[in-house]
N, C-alpha and C positions, 0 to 999 in steps of 0.2 A: 864274409864267412868267418866265424870265430874258431878258436882252437878246438872246441868241443864238437864241431861239425866236420873238421878236416879229416880226422882219423876214420870215422864211419864212412865218409865219402871215398877215401882211399881204398878201404876194404871192400866196399860195394863195387867199385870199378875194377879192382883186382880180381874179385870173385867172378866177374863176367869174363875175364880173360883166362882164368884157370880151366883146365880140361875136365872139370867135374862140377856137379851140382849137388847140393844137399836137399833132399826131399824130406820134409818133416812128416810126422805121423798124421797130420790133418791135410796132407797134400798128395797128389799123384803127378806123374810126369809122363811125357811122350818124348821118345828119342827119335829124331828125324835123321835119316841117313839118305842123302841124295834124293830128297823129296818123298821118301817112303816113311810112314809112321809106324813105330813099334807098338806092341801091346802096352797097356798102361804099366808104368814103372812103380814099384812099391817104395815105401819110405826107406831112406838110407842114402849113402854116398853113391852117386851114379857117375861113371866116367864116360867121356865121349872123345872122339878124335876131332881136334880143333880143325876148322875149315871144311871138314867132310860131314860132320854131324853137329847137331845142336839138340838141346833139351828144353822143352817148354814145361813149366811147372804150373799146376792148377790147384787152386784152393778148393778142397772138397767139402768145406763147411757151408752152411746156409748163407746165401748172399741176398742182398736187397737192392733193387733198383728203384730209385725215386724217379717216377716218370714225369714229374712236373705237373703243371697246370695247363689244361687245354680248355678252350671255349667251344662249346657245342651248341649250335643253333637248333632249337626244337620248335615244333609247330605250335604247341600249346603252352609251353612254359617260357618261351623266349630263349634268350642266350644264357646258358648255364656254364659255370666254371666247375671243372672236375679236376681235383688233385688226387693222384693215386700212386701206389707203389706195388711192386711185385716181389715176393720172396721166392727164391729158386734154389736148387741144388744141382750141381754137376753130378750126373750118374755115370757117364761114360766119356772120359776125357778124350779118347781116340776119336769117337764120333764128333765131339765138339770141335776138335782140332781139324778134322778133315772136312766136315760139312758146313762149318760156320766160321771157325777161326776165333780164337780167344779175343783178339783185338776188335773184332766186329760184333762181339756179343752184346754190349750195351746198346749200340746203335740199332741193331736188329730187333732186340727186345723192345726198345722204346718205340720204333716205328710200327711194329706189328701190334703192340698192345694199344697204341693210340687209336688205330683203326678199329680194334675190337671194342674198346671202351665207347667210342662214338657209336658203333652199331648197336651195342647193348643199350645205351641211353636212348637212342632214337627208337628202338623197338619197344621200349618201356613207356614211351611218350603216349599217354592215353587221355590227356585232356584235363588233368586236375591241377595244373600249375606246378610251381617249383617245389612246394611242400610234398607233393605226391612222390617226387623223386627221392626225397630224404627217407620216406617210409619204405621205398622199394630198393634202398641201397644194397641190402643183402642179396636180393634177386639179381641185381646188376653185377655185383661182385662175383656171385656164383656163375653167372653166364660167361663173364670174361675169363674166370679161372678155368672153366671147362674147355673153352675155346683155345686158351693157351696150352693146356695139356694136350689137346688134339693136335695142335700145330707142332709142338715139340716132338710128339710121337711120329706124326706123318713125315716130318722133315728129318727125322733121326738126328736131332741136335745134341743128344746126349745130356739133356736137361730135364729136370722135373719141376714143374710149377707147383709150389707148396701152398701159397696163399696169395690172394690179391686183395688189397685194401683201398677203399675210397676214403681218403683222409678228409676231403672237403667236397661238398656237393651243394651248390646253391646258385642263385641268380648272380650274374655279373653286375658290377657297379656300373651303371650307365652314366653317360655325360651328355650334355646337350651342346648344340652349336649356337646357342642364343648369343647375340651380340656380334655375330659374324655376318649378319645380313643374309642375303641370298647368294652368297658366293659359292656357286656350284663347283668350281675348281677345287676350293678348299675342302668342301664336303666329299668330293670324289677322291681326293688325296687321302683323307682320313679313312675312308671306307676301304681303300686298298691296303692300309696298314693292318 
């Protein structure tokens, strides 16, 4: 660690020990007192009683989760790679803090959206091959976005799904086991990966 990193690190750690948090204009906060959440805190300097209270700060600007690439096996087009992302906004930090937890946000969105993407792709599988899916990309995106909106509303996550994008949709690159003979153990091992 060089000298330019020491001072910011000291202030960052000192800020965690001080009995106040600064909430910027693009943020909101929740004060926790013995397990009870307050109403959302407005921007400004917010004090709390150390060891009895804490403040969680939430960024209220639009966020984006890159959901990664998932392989989906379809009946007619074979194995497809789908790379996607979700844009969201926190609308109610108290609901988010109570019903989901800010630390669990990304894991929950990733697991829920992967299932929804898989369902949407499989329901769109009508038998015209991989190129058929690229033409129906918007229909799949709309389906996933609407399902995410319903999920966020039903579970009262305090989130709004703004947009869902499929960044890549196409057949996976296949490989063959030529040269390995009839080694069923090797083939079984590779299939479980």
